[in-house]
The first five atom37 places (N, CA, C, CB, O) and aatype in JSON, in Angstrom:
{
  "aatype": [12, 5, 3, 10, 10, 6, 9, 12, 8, 7, 15, 10, 15, 19, 11, 19, 14, 15, 11, 10, 13, 15, 7, 18, 3, 0, 11, 10, 3, 15, 0, 0, 0, 6, 6, 13, 11, 6, 9, 10, 7, 15, 1, 18, 14, 17, 10, 15, 0, 2, 15, 10, 3, 19, 10, 9, 6, 16, 0, 1, 11, 11, 18, 9, 6, 16, 10, 3, 6, 6, 16, 15, 7, 10, 15, 11, 19, 6, 1, 10, 1, 1, 5, 7, 11, 10, 3, 15, 0, 6, 5, 5, 10, 1, 8, 2, 19, 6, 1, 18, 14, 6, 3, 14, 3, 19, 17, 18, 0, 10, 7, 11, 12, 10, 4, 6, 16, 7, 1, 0, 6, 6, 7, 18, 6, 0, 13, 2, 1, 7, 1, 15, 10, 13, 1, 11],
  "atom_mask": [
    [1, 1, 1, 1, 1],
    [1, 1, 1, 1, 1],
    [1, 1, 1, 1, 1],
    [1, 1, 1, 1, 1],
    [1, 1, 1, 1, 1],
    [1, 1, 1, 1, 1],
    [1, 1, 1, 1, 1],
    [1, 1, 1, 1, 1],
    [1, 1, 1, 1, 1],
    [1, 1, 1, 0, 1],
    [1, 1, 1, 1, 1],
    [1, 1, 1, 1, 1],
    [1, 1, 1, 1, 1],
    [1, 1, 1, 1, 1],
    [1, 1, 1, 1, 1],
    [1, 1, 1, 1, 1],
    [1, 1, 1, 1, 1],
    [1, 1, 1, 1, 1],
    [1, 1, 1, 1, 1],
    [1, 1, 1, 1, 1],
    [1, 1, 1, 1, 1],
    [1, 1, 1, 1, 1],
    [1, 1, 1, 0, 1],
    [1, 1, 1, 1, 1],
    [1, 1, 1, 1, 1],
    [1, 1, 1, 1, 1],
    [1, 1, 1, 1, 1],
    [1, 1, 1, 1, 1],
    [1, 1, 1, 1, 1],
    [1, 1, 1, 1, 1],
    [1, 1, 1, 1, 1],
    [1, 1, 1, 1, 1],
    [1, 1, 1, 1, 1],
    [1, 1, 1, 1, 1],
    [1, 1, 1, 1, 1],
    [1, 1, 1, 1, 1],
    [1, 1, 1, 1, 1],
    [1, 1, 1, 1, 1],
    [1, 1, 1, 1, 1],
    [1, 1, 1, 1, 1],
    [1, 1, 1, 0, 1],
    [1, 1, 1, 1, 1],
    [1, 1, 1, 1, 1],
    [1, 1, 1, 1, 1],
    [1, 1, 1, 1, 1],
    [1, 1, 1, 1, 1],
    [1, 1, 1, 1, 1],
    [1, 1, 1, 1, 1],
    [1, 1, 1, 1, 1],
    [1, 1, 1, 1, 1],
    [1, 1, 1, 1, 1],
    [1, 1, 1, 1, 1],
    [1, 1, 1, 1, 1],
    [1, 1, 1, 1, 1],
    [1, 1, 1, 1, 1],
    [1, 1, 1, 1, 1],
    [1, 1, 1, 1, 1],
    [1, 1, 1, 1, 1],
    [1, 1, 1, 1, 1],
    [1, 1, 1, 1, 1],
    [1, 1, 1, 1, 1],
    [1, 1, 1, 1, 1],
    [1, 1, 1, 1, 1],
    [1, 1, 1, 1, 1],
    [1, 1, 1, 1, 1],
    [1, 1, 1, 1, 1],
    [1, 1, 1, 1, 1],
    [1, 1, 1, 1, 1],
    [1, 1, 1, 1, 1],
    [1, 1, 1, 1, 1],
    [1, 1, 1, 1, 1],
    [1, 1, 1, 1, 1],
    [1, 1, 1, 0, 1],
    [1, 1, 1, 1, 1],
    [1, 1, 1, 1, 1],
    [1, 1, 1, 1, 1],
    [1, 1, 1, 1, 1],
    [1, 1, 1, 1, 1],
    [1, 1, 1, 1, 1],
    [1, 1, 1, 1, 1],
    [1, 1, 1, 1, 1],
    [1, 1, 1, 1, 1],
    [1, 1, 1, 1, 1],
    [1, 1, 1, 0, 1],
    [1, 1, 1, 1, 1],
    [1, 1, 1, 1, 1],
    [1, 1, 1, 1, 1],
    [1, 1, 1, 1, 1],
    [1, 1, 1, 1, 1],
    [1, 1, 1, 1, 1],
    [1, 1, 1, 1, 1],
    [1, 1, 1, 1, 1],
    [1, 1, 1, 1, 1],
    [1, 1, 1, 1, 1],
    [1, 1, 1, 1, 1],
    [1, 1, 1, 1, 1],
    [1, 1, 1, 1, 1],
    [1, 1, 1, 1, 1],
    [1, 1, 1, 1, 1],
    [1, 1, 1, 1, 1],
    [1, 1, 1, 1, 1],
    [1, 1, 1, 1, 1],
    [1, 1, 1, 1, 1],
    [1, 1, 1, 1, 1],
    [1, 1, 1, 1, 1],
    [1, 1, 1, 1, 1],
    [1, 1, 1, 1, 1],
    [1, 1, 1, 1, 1],
    [1, 1, 1, 1, 1],
    [1, 1, 1, 1, 1],
    [1, 1, 1, 0, 1],
    [1, 1, 1, 1, 1],
    [1, 1, 1, 1, 1],
    [1, 1, 1, 1, 1],
    [1, 1, 1, 1, 1],
    [1, 1, 1, 1, 1],
    [1, 1, 1, 1, 1],
    [1, 1, 1, 0, 1],
    [1, 1, 1, 1, 1],
    [1, 1, 1, 1, 1],
    [1, 1, 1, 1, 1],
    [1, 1, 1, 1, 1],
    [1, 1, 1, 0, 1],
    [1, 1, 1, 1, 1],
    [1, 1, 1, 1, 1],
    [1, 1, 1, 1, 1],
    [1, 1, 1, 1, 1],
    [1, 1, 1, 1, 1],
    [1, 1, 1, 1, 1],
    [1, 1, 1, 0, 1],
    [1, 1, 1, 1, 1],
    [1, 1, 1, 1, 1],
    [1, 1, 1, 1, 1],
    [1, 1, 1, 1, 1],
    [1, 1, 1, 1, 1],
    [1, 1, 1, 1, 1]
  ],
  "atom_positions": [
    [[42.29, 57.94, 41.18], [43.51, 58.66, 41.51], [43.19, 59.65, 42.63], [44.09, 59.4, 40.24], [42.13, 60.28, 42.65]],
    [[44.1, 59.76, 43.55], [43.96, 60.71, 44.64], [43.89, 62.13, 44.07], [45.13, 60.57, 45.66], [44.51, 62.42, 43.05]],
    [[43.14, 63.01, 44.73], [43.07, 64.4, 44.29], [44.38, 65.13, 44.53], [41.92, 65.13, 45.0], [44.79, 65.98, 43.73]],
    [[45.03, 64.8, 45.65], [46.29, 65.46, 46.02], [47.38, 64.41, 46.22], [46.11, 66.31, 47.29], [47.16, 63.37, 46.83]],
    [[48.55, 64.72, 45.7], [49.72, 63.86, 45.87], [50.62, 64.51, 46.9], [50.47, 63.62, 44.52], [51.13, 65.61, 46.67]],
    [[50.83, 63.85, 48.01], [51.68, 64.42, 49.04], [53.12, 64.02, 48.77], [51.24, 63.97, 50.46], [53.45, 62.83, 48.7]],
    [[53.97, 65.02, 48.63], [55.39, 64.75, 48.38], [56.23, 65.56, 49.36], [55.78, 65.1, 46.91], [55.76, 66.51, 49.98]],
    [[57.46, 65.15, 49.48], [58.4, 65.87, 50.34], [59.44, 66.56, 49.45], [59.1, 64.9, 51.36], [59.94, 65.98, 48.48]],
    [[59.74, 67.78, 49.81], [60.82, 68.52, 49.16], [61.71, 69.0, 50.29], [60.27, 69.74, 48.26], [61.46, 70.04, 50.91]],
    [[62.75, 68.23, 50.55], [63.53, 68.48, 51.76], [62.67, 68.16, 52.96], [0.0, 0.0, 0.0], [62.14, 67.05, 53.06]],
    [[62.52, 69.11, 53.86], [61.66, 68.9, 55.02], [60.26, 69.48, 54.8], [62.29, 69.52, 56.27], [59.42, 69.43, 55.7]],
    [[60.02, 70.02, 53.62], [58.74, 70.63, 53.3], [57.8, 69.59, 52.69], [58.92, 71.82, 52.33], [58.12, 68.95, 51.69]],
    [[56.63, 69.43, 53.32], [55.61, 68.55, 52.78], [54.67, 69.39, 51.92], [54.82, 67.82, 53.92], [54.14, 70.4, 52.37]],
    [[54.47, 68.95, 50.68], [53.64, 69.71, 49.74], [52.58, 68.78, 49.16], [54.5, 70.34, 48.6], [52.86, 67.64, 48.8]],
    [[51.36, 69.29, 49.07], [50.28, 68.55, 48.44], [50.07, 69.13, 47.04], [48.96, 68.61, 49.29], [49.67, 70.29, 46.88]],
    [[50.35, 68.3, 46.05], [50.29, 68.73, 44.65], [49.02, 68.15, 44.03], [51.57, 68.27, 43.86], [48.76, 66.95, 44.17]],
    [[48.22, 68.98, 43.35], [47.0, 68.46, 42.72], [47.35, 67.45, 41.62], [46.17, 69.62, 42.12], [48.17, 67.74, 40.74]],
    [[46.75, 66.29, 41.67], [47.03, 65.27, 40.65], [46.51, 65.7, 39.28], [46.4, 63.94, 41.05], [46.94, 65.16, 38.26]],
    [[45.59, 66.67, 39.24], [45.05, 67.12, 37.95], [46.11, 67.84, 37.1], [43.87, 68.05, 38.19], [45.85, 68.17, 35.95]],
    [[47.29, 68.09, 37.67], [48.38, 68.66, 36.86], [48.87, 67.66, 35.83], [49.54, 69.11, 37.76], [49.54, 68.03, 34.87]],
    [[48.53, 66.38, 36.02], [49.03, 65.3, 35.17], [47.87, 64.53, 34.57], [49.95, 64.36, 35.96], [46.76, 64.52, 35.11]],
    [[48.13, 63.88, 33.44], [47.1, 63.05, 32.83], [47.73, 61.9, 32.06], [46.19, 63.88, 31.91], [48.87, 61.98, 31.61]],
    [[46.96, 60.85, 31.93], [47.38, 59.7, 31.13], [48.4, 58.81, 31.81], [0.0, 0.0, 0.0], [48.9, 59.11, 32.9]],
    [[48.7, 57.7, 31.12], [49.65, 56.72, 31.65], [51.06, 57.27, 31.77], [49.66, 55.5, 30.76], [51.85, 56.82, 32.6]],
    [[51.37, 58.25, 30.94], [52.74, 58.81, 30.96], [52.83, 60.09, 31.76], [53.21, 59.07, 29.54], [53.85, 60.77, 31.72]],
    [[51.78, 60.43, 32.49], [51.75, 61.61, 33.37], [52.1, 62.89, 32.62], [52.71, 61.42, 34.53], [52.97, 63.65, 33.04]],
    [[51.4, 63.11, 31.51], [51.61, 64.33, 30.73], [51.25, 65.54, 31.59], [50.76, 64.31, 29.43], [50.2, 65.6, 32.22]],
    [[52.16, 66.5, 31.59], [52.01, 67.69, 32.43], [51.14, 68.74, 31.75], [53.37, 68.29, 32.77], [51.35, 69.05, 30.58]],
    [[50.17, 69.27, 32.48], [49.39, 70.42, 32.03], [50.23, 71.64, 32.38], [47.93, 70.47, 32.7], [50.21, 72.11, 33.52]],
    [[50.96, 72.16, 31.4], [51.94, 73.23, 31.64], [51.33, 74.48, 32.26], [52.61, 73.61, 30.34], [51.9, 75.06, 33.19]],
    [[50.17, 74.88, 31.77], [49.54, 76.09, 32.3], [49.16, 75.91, 33.76], [48.29, 76.46, 31.47], [49.41, 76.79, 34.59]],
    [[48.56, 74.79, 34.08], [48.16, 74.52, 35.48], [49.4, 74.4, 36.36], [47.31, 73.22, 35.57], [49.39, 74.84, 37.51]],
    [[50.46, 73.8, 35.83], [51.7, 73.66, 36.61], [52.32, 75.02, 36.9], [52.71, 72.76, 35.86], [52.78, 75.26, 38.02]],
    [[52.34, 75.89, 35.92], [52.89, 77.24, 36.13], [52.08, 77.99, 37.18], [52.91, 78.03, 34.82], [52.64, 78.68, 38.03]],
    [[50.77, 77.87, 37.11], [49.9, 78.52, 38.1], [50.19, 77.97, 39.5], [48.4, 78.3, 37.73], [50.27, 78.73, 40.46]],
    [[50.34, 76.66, 39.6], [50.62, 76.04, 40.89], [52.0, 76.48, 41.41], [50.56, 74.49, 40.78], [52.15, 76.75, 42.6]],
    [[52.99, 76.56, 40.52], [54.32, 77.01, 40.94], [54.29, 78.46, 41.42], [55.32, 76.86, 39.78], [55.03, 78.81, 42.35]],
    [[53.46, 79.29, 40.82], [53.32, 80.68, 41.28], [52.75, 80.71, 42.7], [52.41, 81.48, 40.32], [53.2, 81.49, 43.54]],
    [[51.75, 79.87, 42.95], [51.16, 79.8, 44.29], [52.22, 79.36, 45.29], [49.96, 78.83, 44.31], [52.36, 79.96, 46.35]],
    [[52.96, 78.3, 44.95], [54.01, 77.82, 45.86], [55.08, 78.88, 46.08], [54.64, 76.55, 45.3], [55.54, 79.09, 47.2]],
    [[55.47, 79.57, 45.0], [56.48, 80.61, 45.1], [56.06, 81.75, 46.0], [0.0, 0.0, 0.0], [56.88, 82.33, 46.71]],
    [[54.76, 82.07, 45.99], [54.28, 83.15, 46.85], [54.21, 82.7, 48.32], [52.9, 83.64, 46.38], [54.41, 83.51, 49.23]],
    [[53.91, 81.43, 48.54], [53.84, 80.91, 49.91], [55.22, 80.62, 50.49], [53.0, 79.64, 49.95], [55.46, 80.81, 51.68]],
    [[56.12, 80.17, 49.63], [57.47, 79.77, 50.05], [58.49, 80.5, 49.18], [57.66, 78.21, 49.97], [59.06, 79.9, 48.27]],
    [[58.71, 81.78, 49.43], [59.56, 82.58, 48.54], [61.01, 82.12, 48.45], [59.53, 84.01, 48.98], [61.73, 82.53, 47.55]],
    [[61.45, 81.28, 49.37], [62.83, 80.79, 49.33], [63.02, 79.68, 48.29], [63.24, 80.29, 50.7], [64.15, 79.3, 47.99]],
    [[61.92, 79.17, 47.74], [62.05, 78.13, 46.73], [62.45, 78.75, 45.39], [60.72, 77.34, 46.58], [61.78, 79.66, 44.89]],
    [[63.54, 78.27, 44.83], [64.01, 78.78, 43.54], [63.16, 78.18, 42.41], [65.52, 78.45, 43.34], [62.39, 77.24, 42.62]],
    [[63.32, 78.73, 41.23], [62.62, 78.2, 40.06], [63.02, 76.75, 39.83], [62.93, 79.06, 38.8], [62.17, 75.92, 39.49]],
    [[64.29, 76.44, 40.01], [64.75, 75.07, 39.85], [64.11, 74.16, 40.91], [66.28, 75.0, 39.95], [63.72, 73.03, 40.59]],
    [[64.01, 74.63, 42.14], [63.38, 73.84, 43.2], [61.92, 73.53, 42.85], [63.46, 74.58, 44.55], [61.44, 72.43, 43.1]],
    [[61.25, 74.5, 42.3], [59.85, 74.3, 41.91], [59.75, 73.28, 40.79], [59.21, 75.63, 41.48], [58.83, 72.46, 40.79]],
    [[60.68, 73.32, 39.84], [60.69, 72.33, 38.76], [60.95, 70.93, 39.31], [61.76, 72.69, 37.71], [60.31, 69.97, 38.89]],
    [[61.88, 70.83, 40.25], [62.19, 69.54, 40.87], [60.96, 69.04, 41.63], [63.41, 69.66, 41.83], [60.65, 67.85, 41.58]],
    [[60.27, 69.91, 42.32], [59.08, 69.55, 43.06], [58.01, 68.99, 42.12], [58.54, 70.77, 43.83], [57.37, 67.99, 42.43]],
    [[57.81, 69.63, 40.98], [56.82, 69.16, 40.01], [57.23, 67.8, 39.45], [56.64, 70.19, 38.86], [56.39, 66.92, 39.27]],
    [[58.52, 67.63, 39.16], [58.99, 66.33, 38.65], [58.83, 65.23, 39.69], [60.47, 66.43, 38.22], [58.49, 64.1, 39.35]],
    [[59.05, 65.55, 40.96], [58.84, 64.59, 42.03], [57.37, 64.2, 42.1], [59.32, 65.16, 43.39], [57.03, 63.04, 42.31]],
    [[56.5, 65.17, 41.94], [55.05, 64.91, 41.95], [54.66, 64.05, 40.74], [54.25, 66.23, 41.94], [53.8, 63.17, 40.86]],
    [[55.28, 64.28, 39.6], [54.99, 63.48, 38.4], [55.36, 62.02, 38.66], [55.77, 64.03, 37.17], [54.62, 61.11, 38.3]],
    [[56.51, 61.8, 39.29], [56.93, 60.43, 39.62], [55.97, 59.79, 40.61], [58.36, 60.43, 40.2], [55.67, 58.6, 40.5]],
    [[55.5, 60.56, 41.56], [54.53, 60.06, 42.54], [53.21, 59.71, 41.84], [54.29, 61.11, 43.65], [52.58, 58.71, 42.17]],
    [[52.81, 60.54, 40.88], [51.59, 60.28, 40.1], [51.71, 58.92, 39.4], [51.34, 61.41, 39.07], [50.8, 58.1, 39.45]],
    [[52.85, 58.7, 38.73], [53.07, 57.45, 38.01], [53.08, 56.27, 38.98], [54.4, 57.5, 37.22], [52.48, 55.23, 38.7]],
    [[53.76, 56.42, 40.1], [53.81, 55.36, 41.11], [52.41, 55.02, 41.61], [54.71, 55.78, 42.29], [52.06, 53.84, 41.73]],
    [[51.62, 56.04, 41.91], [50.26, 55.84, 42.4], [49.4, 55.18, 41.32], [49.64, 57.17, 42.84], [48.63, 54.27, 41.62]],
    [[49.52, 55.65, 40.1], [48.76, 55.08, 38.98], [49.12, 53.61, 38.79], [49.03, 55.86, 37.68], [48.24, 52.77, 38.57]],
    [[50.41, 53.28, 38.88], [50.83, 51.89, 38.74], [50.23, 51.02, 39.85], [52.37, 51.79, 38.78], [49.8, 49.9, 39.59]],
    [[50.2, 51.53, 41.07], [49.6, 50.78, 42.17], [48.1, 50.58, 41.96], [49.84, 51.5, 43.51], [47.57, 49.49, 42.2]],
    [[47.43, 51.62, 41.51], [45.97, 51.56, 41.35], [45.54, 50.7, 40.17], [45.43, 52.95, 41.18], [44.4, 50.22, 40.14]],
    [[46.43, 50.49, 39.19], [46.08, 49.71, 38.01], [46.73, 48.33, 38.0], [46.46, 50.47, 36.76], [46.79, 47.68, 36.96]],
    [[47.23, 47.89, 39.14], [47.93, 46.6, 39.24], [49.07, 46.5, 38.22], [46.94, 45.44, 39.04], [49.33, 45.43, 37.67]],
    [[49.73, 47.61, 37.99], [50.88, 47.64, 37.08], [50.55, 47.78, 35.62], [0.0, 0.0, 0.0], [51.45, 47.82, 34.79]],
    [[49.27, 47.84, 35.26], [48.89, 47.9, 33.86], [49.27, 49.23, 33.21], [47.41, 47.68, 33.72], [49.5, 49.28, 32.0]],
    [[49.34, 50.29, 33.97], [49.76, 51.57, 33.38], [51.22, 51.5, 32.94], [49.56, 52.73, 34.39], [51.58, 52.08, 31.91]],
    [[52.04, 50.8, 33.69], [53.45, 50.62, 33.3], [53.54, 49.82, 32.0], [54.25, 49.92, 34.42], [54.33, 50.14, 31.12]],
    [[52.73, 48.79, 31.89], [52.69, 47.99, 30.67], [52.32, 48.87, 29.48], [51.68, 46.82, 30.82], [52.93, 48.78, 28.41]],
    [[51.33, 49.72, 29.66], [50.9, 50.59, 28.56], [52.01, 51.56, 28.16], [49.64, 51.37, 28.96], [52.2, 51.81, 26.97]],
    [[52.75, 52.09, 29.13], [53.88, 52.98, 28.79], [54.92, 52.23, 27.96], [54.54, 53.55, 30.08], [55.43, 52.76, 26.97]],
    [[55.22, 51.0, 28.36], [56.2, 50.19, 27.62], [55.69, 49.89, 26.2], [56.49, 48.88, 28.37], [56.46, 49.95, 25.24]],
    [[54.42, 49.57, 26.08], [53.83, 49.29, 24.75], [53.94, 50.51, 23.85], [52.35, 48.86, 24.87], [54.3, 50.39, 22.68]],
    [[53.63, 51.67, 24.38], [53.68, 52.9, 23.58], [55.1, 53.25, 23.16], [53.08, 54.07, 24.36], [55.3, 53.93, 22.15]],
    [[56.07, 52.79, 23.92], [57.47, 53.01, 23.57], [57.98, 51.93, 22.61], [58.34, 53.02, 24.84], [59.14, 51.96, 22.2]],
    [[57.12, 50.99, 22.26], [57.51, 49.92, 21.36], [58.33, 48.83, 22.02], [0.0, 0.0, 0.0], [58.96, 48.02, 21.33]],
    [[58.33, 48.78, 23.33], [59.1, 47.78, 24.08], [58.18, 46.61, 24.44], [59.73, 48.41, 25.36], [57.84, 46.4, 25.61]],
    [[57.8, 45.84, 23.42], [56.83, 44.77, 23.63], [57.38, 43.65, 24.49], [56.38, 44.22, 22.31], [56.64, 43.09, 25.3]],
    [[58.65, 43.31, 24.34], [59.23, 42.27, 25.19], [59.2, 42.68, 26.66], [60.69, 41.96, 24.75], [58.85, 41.88, 27.53]],
    [[59.57, 43.94, 26.93], [59.53, 44.43, 28.3], [58.11, 44.49, 28.83], [60.18, 45.82, 28.38], [57.86, 44.19, 30.0]],
    [[57.16, 44.88, 27.96], [55.76, 44.93, 28.37], [55.26, 43.53, 28.74], [54.88, 45.54, 27.23], [54.55, 43.36, 29.73]],
    [[55.64, 42.54, 27.93], [55.22, 41.17, 28.25], [55.85, 40.69, 29.56], [55.59, 40.21, 27.11], [55.17, 40.06, 30.37]],
    [[57.12, 40.99, 29.76], [57.77, 40.62, 31.02], [57.06, 41.26, 32.2], [59.25, 41.02, 31.01], [56.84, 40.62, 33.23]],
    [[56.69, 42.53, 32.04], [55.98, 43.22, 33.11], [54.63, 42.57, 33.37], [55.79, 44.7, 32.76], [54.23, 42.42, 34.52]],
    [[53.92, 42.19, 32.31], [52.63, 41.52, 32.48], [52.79, 40.2, 33.21], [51.96, 41.29, 31.11], [51.99, 39.87, 34.09]],
    [[53.81, 39.45, 32.86], [54.03, 38.17, 33.55], [54.35, 38.41, 35.03], [55.18, 37.39, 32.86], [53.92, 37.65, 35.9]],
    [[55.1, 39.47, 35.3], [55.36, 39.84, 36.7], [54.04, 40.22, 37.39], [56.38, 41.03, 36.78], [53.8, 39.85, 38.53]],
    [[53.21, 40.97, 36.67], [51.93, 41.42, 37.25], [51.02, 40.25, 37.6], [51.23, 42.35, 36.28], [50.35, 40.28, 38.64]],
    [[50.98, 39.21, 36.74], [50.08, 38.09, 37.06], [50.62, 37.3, 38.26], [49.92, 37.15, 35.85], [49.85, 36.66, 38.97]],
    [[51.93, 37.34, 38.47], [52.48, 36.71, 39.68], [52.14, 37.55, 40.91], [54.01, 36.53, 39.56], [51.83, 37.01, 41.98]],
    [[52.22, 38.86, 40.75], [51.99, 39.75, 41.89], [50.5, 39.92, 42.2], [52.6, 41.12, 41.6], [50.11, 40.05, 43.37]],
    [[49.66, 39.91, 41.16], [48.22, 40.1, 41.33], [47.45, 38.95, 40.67], [47.76, 41.47, 40.71], [46.71, 39.17, 39.72]],
    [[47.63, 37.73, 41.16], [47.04, 36.57, 40.49], [45.51, 36.54, 40.49], [47.54, 35.32, 41.12], [44.91, 35.79, 39.71]],
    [[44.88, 37.33, 41.33], [43.42, 37.34, 41.4], [42.8, 38.53, 40.66], [42.98, 37.36, 42.85], [41.6, 38.77, 40.78]],
    [[43.6, 39.26, 39.91], [43.09, 40.44, 39.18], [42.77, 40.04, 37.74], [44.13, 41.6, 39.21], [43.69, 39.82, 36.95]],
    [[41.49, 39.95, 37.39], [41.14, 39.52, 36.03], [41.63, 40.48, 34.95], [39.64, 39.37, 35.92], [41.9, 40.05, 33.82]],
    [[41.75, 41.76, 35.26], [42.22, 42.72, 34.26], [43.66, 42.44, 33.85], [42.11, 44.14, 34.82], [44.01, 42.62, 32.68]],
    [[44.47, 41.99, 34.78], [45.86, 41.67, 34.48], [45.91, 40.45, 33.55], [46.66, 41.39, 35.79], [46.67, 40.43, 32.59]],
    [[45.1, 39.44, 33.84], [45.06, 38.27, 32.99], [44.53, 38.62, 31.6], [44.19, 37.18, 33.62], [45.04, 38.1, 30.6]],
    [[43.53, 39.48, 31.53], [42.99, 39.9, 30.23], [44.07, 40.62, 29.42], [41.76, 40.82, 30.43], [44.22, 40.36, 28.23]],
    [[44.83, 41.52, 30.07], [45.88, 42.25, 29.37], [46.96, 41.3, 28.85], [46.51, 43.29, 30.29], [47.47, 41.48, 27.74]],
    [[47.29, 40.29, 29.64], [48.27, 39.3, 29.2], [47.73, 38.53, 28.0], [48.64, 38.33, 30.35], [48.44, 38.31, 27.01]],
    [[46.48, 38.12, 28.08], [45.86, 37.4, 26.97], [45.86, 38.22, 25.69], [0.0, 0.0, 0.0], [46.16, 37.71, 24.61]],
    [[45.53, 39.48, 25.82], [45.5, 40.36, 24.66], [46.9, 40.48, 24.04], [44.98, 41.76, 25.06], [47.05, 40.39, 22.82]],
    [[47.91, 40.69, 24.88], [49.27, 40.82, 24.36], [49.72, 39.54, 23.67], [50.24, 41.18, 25.48], [50.31, 39.59, 22.59]],
    [[49.44, 38.4, 24.29], [49.86, 37.13, 23.69], [49.18, 36.91, 22.34], [49.53, 35.97, 24.64], [49.82, 36.46, 21.39]],
    [[47.9, 37.23, 22.25], [47.2, 37.09, 20.97], [47.78, 38.04, 19.92], [45.7, 37.37, 21.15], [47.96, 37.66, 18.76]],
    [[48.07, 39.27, 20.33], [48.64, 40.25, 19.39], [50.02, 39.86, 18.89], [48.71, 41.61, 20.05], [50.43, 40.28, 17.81]],
    [[50.73, 39.06, 19.68], [52.09, 38.65, 19.27], [52.1, 37.24, 18.69], [53.04, 38.73, 20.47], [53.15, 36.61, 18.61]],
    [[50.92, 36.76, 18.28], [50.84, 35.5, 17.55], [50.79, 34.25, 18.4], [0.0, 0.0, 0.0], [50.96, 33.15, 17.88]],
    [[50.56, 34.4, 19.7], [50.49, 33.23, 20.58], [49.07, 33.09, 21.12], [51.51, 33.35, 21.76], [48.81, 33.21, 22.31]],
    [[48.16, 32.84, 20.17], [46.74, 32.83, 20.48], [46.37, 31.78, 21.52], [45.94, 32.6, 19.21], [45.57, 32.05, 22.42]],
    [[46.94, 30.59, 21.43], [46.58, 29.55, 22.39], [46.9, 29.97, 23.82], [47.3, 28.24, 22.05], [46.08, 29.82, 24.73]],
    [[48.11, 30.51, 24.02], [48.49, 31.01, 25.35], [47.57, 32.17, 25.76], [49.97, 31.47, 25.37], [47.17, 32.3, 26.91]],
    [[47.26, 33.01, 24.77], [46.39, 34.16, 25.04], [45.01, 33.73, 25.51], [0.0, 0.0, 0.0], [44.47, 34.29, 26.46]],
    [[44.45, 32.72, 24.84], [43.12, 32.23, 25.23], [43.15, 31.64, 26.64], [42.62, 31.19, 24.23], [42.2, 31.78, 27.4]],
    [[44.25, 30.97, 26.97], [44.38, 30.43, 28.33], [44.35, 31.56, 29.37], [45.69, 29.61, 28.47], [43.71, 31.45, 30.42]],
    [[45.06, 32.65, 29.05], [45.07, 33.8, 29.97], [43.67, 34.43, 30.05], [46.11, 34.86, 29.5], [43.21, 34.79, 31.14]],
    [[42.99, 34.57, 28.9], [41.62, 35.1, 28.9], [40.72, 34.23, 29.78], [41.05, 35.17, 27.46], [39.94, 34.74, 30.58]],
    [[40.83, 32.91, 29.62], [40.01, 31.99, 30.41], [40.29, 32.12, 31.9], [40.24, 30.55, 29.96], [39.37, 32.06, 32.71]],
    [[41.55, 32.29, 32.25], [41.91, 32.47, 33.67], [41.25, 33.74, 34.2], [43.45, 32.54, 33.85], [40.66, 33.74, 35.28]],
    [[41.34, 34.81, 33.44], [40.71, 36.06, 33.84], [39.22, 35.94, 33.96], [0.0, 0.0, 0.0], [38.62, 36.45, 34.91]],
    [[38.6, 35.27, 32.99], [37.14, 35.08, 33.01], [36.72, 34.29, 34.24], [36.68, 34.36, 31.73], [35.69, 34.59, 34.85]],
    [[37.51, 33.28, 34.62], [37.16, 32.49, 35.79], [37.19, 33.32, 37.08], [38.11, 31.3, 35.93], [36.47, 33.04, 38.03]],
    [[38.02, 34.34, 37.09], [38.1, 35.21, 38.27], [36.89, 36.12, 38.4], [39.37, 36.04, 38.23], [36.55, 36.54, 39.51]],
    [[36.23, 36.45, 37.29], [35.02, 37.27, 37.35], [33.88, 36.53, 38.02], [34.61, 37.71, 35.95], [32.99, 37.15, 38.6]],
    [[33.91, 35.22, 37.94], [32.81, 34.41, 38.48], [32.9, 34.24, 39.98], [32.8, 33.05, 37.82], [31.93, 33.8, 40.61]],
    [[34.03, 34.58, 40.56], [34.21, 34.36, 42.01], [33.42, 35.36, 42.81], [35.68, 34.46, 42.39], [33.46, 35.33, 44.04]]
  ]
}
């Protein structure tokens, strides 16, 4: 993950530390966020409290977007799984293997999901596809 997430707030470009967030769901470190908002408020006194909150939320979305790109979409799958949306998670995995057909991690994740949902034969095929990509 990048150390700084560059976002735009109107015409203002702001670099937000990615360490304000953690995990697949971009959990906010409230204390660090408040400290960062104080710094921004002192540098840009025209920013309202609401503007600072919007800026942090924009950075959170950027964090998730960046994480999804860096994990070939697997972080999105994990968010869906944690929400209990297994059908959506499987659809996302199938999209991911189309988008990243040479990524063995994506195939492994699909295999794991298929096995967990009782489709072991399909799951083993996905595992084998992923394993074959490690040998390249």
